[in-house]
N, C-alpha and C positions, 0 to 999 in steps of 0.2 A: 591516543587511539593507536592500536597497533596496525601494522601494515596489512595484516590479513583482512581486516574490516574495510580498508580502503579499496582492496581489489574485488571485493564481493559485489555482485550485482544485486539490485533490489534494496529494500530498506534495511537498515541496521539500527534497530532500536534497543539493542541489548543494554546499552549504557543507561537508558532512560526508563526501563521497565523493572518492576520488582520481580524477585525470584517467585516462580510458580511451582506448585506441585505438578507431577506428571498428569494427574487427572484434570486439574484446572487448565493446563496448557492444551490438552486434547479437547476439553469442552469449548474453550475460546476458539480453537482452530476449527472445529466443527461448526460453531456458530458463524464464524466469518465465511466459511464455505457456503452455508445456506443463504446468508445475506448477499454474497457476491453473485450466486446463481440467480436469486430473486432480482437483483439489480440488473443483471444482464438480460433476464427474460423480459423485463419491463422496458429498459432503456438501451438495450444492445445496439439497436440501429442508430440512435443518437450518438452513442459512444463511438461507434465505427465512423460515423460522419465527421465527428470532431477530430479523431486521429487522422483521418484522411486529409483534413485541412491543416492540422497542426501536429506533424509527426514527432516533434520534440516533447519528451515528457515534461509535465508542468509541476512536478513534485521534486523538491530537493531530496536527494538520497538520504542524507544524514539529518535533515531538519524538515520532515514532511509537513510540519505545522506552519512553517513560514512560506505560505503560498505566494507565488510571484505573479500570477496571471490575473485575469479578470475575475471579479467576484461572481458568485452564483447568481 
């Protein structure tokens, strides 16, 4: 992995995802925005309470699938 990816904030799944067309990338991006807004509308208060008690992120930046906290 190059140094650029190590310095970036947020998730870097570039190595693990297939190449997408521009249209597919936009469709996925828009879908995730709608899903995120829906999740926040329904569970925003709970999410805020969780982060108030647990300020450290519980998702590993380069391996988000290897969750290290409590199960749902």
